[in-house]
C-alpha positions, 0 to 999 in steps of 0.5 A, a space after each residue: 500499500 505504501 508504494 502502490 497507491 501513491 504511485 497511482 495517484 502520481 501516474 494519474 496527476 502526471 498523466 493529466 498534467 503532461 499527457 497529450 489526452 487525444 483519443 489516439 493516445 488514450 487508446 494507446 495508454 489503455 493497451 499499455 496499461 496491461 503491460 504494467 500488470 505483468 509483474 503481478 506474476 512476480 507475486 503469484 510465483 513468490 518472487 516478491 520475497 526479494 525487496 526490490 522486486 517487491 517495490 518494482 512489481 508494486 510500482 509497476 501495478 501502480 502505474 498500470 492502474 493509473 494509466 488504465 483509469 486515466 484512459 478508461 474514464 477519458 475514452 468515450 466508453 458507456 458508463 457501465 464499462 467505467 464501473 466495471 473497470 472500477 470493479 475490475 481494479 478492486 478485484 485486482 487489488 483484492 487478489 493481491 492483498 489475498 496472496 499477501 494475506 495467506 503468505 503472511 498466515 503461512 509464515 505465522 503458522 510456522 512460527 512459535 508465536 502463531 499470529 500472536 502479534 502483541 508478542 511476536 519479535 518480528 512484528 515489534 517495529 510495525 506494532 510499536 508504530 501502530 501504538 505510537 500513531 494510535 491505530 492500536 491501544 496497549 493491552 493493560 
């Protein structure tokens, strides 16, 4: 999320500010957006354990989503197509989150703490930030 959503927003802003958004370019942008979804394969086969590949995959997906959204919403598609595109993007993000959640669950099931993140030393940095910023309250 830290990489994916900001890249989407930056892509949309830069495309709207600096792109020549005629119909021809929007059609090309639409098809090019699918190329940026290819790194999803890295997540599926588990190669995103490497930090660089994980960041690359999320940034690439973010660019793809940004280009896809701009092209679909500016092309003269019927409203139903635009709504279905939002659902498609939602499904894509959900699938990636599902893969990530299953991987975390699998890793936690092998650990002595078994998902007890209040005691898990591997989650200490994240847990402390959640407490620090008020997203969780410490147990008494």
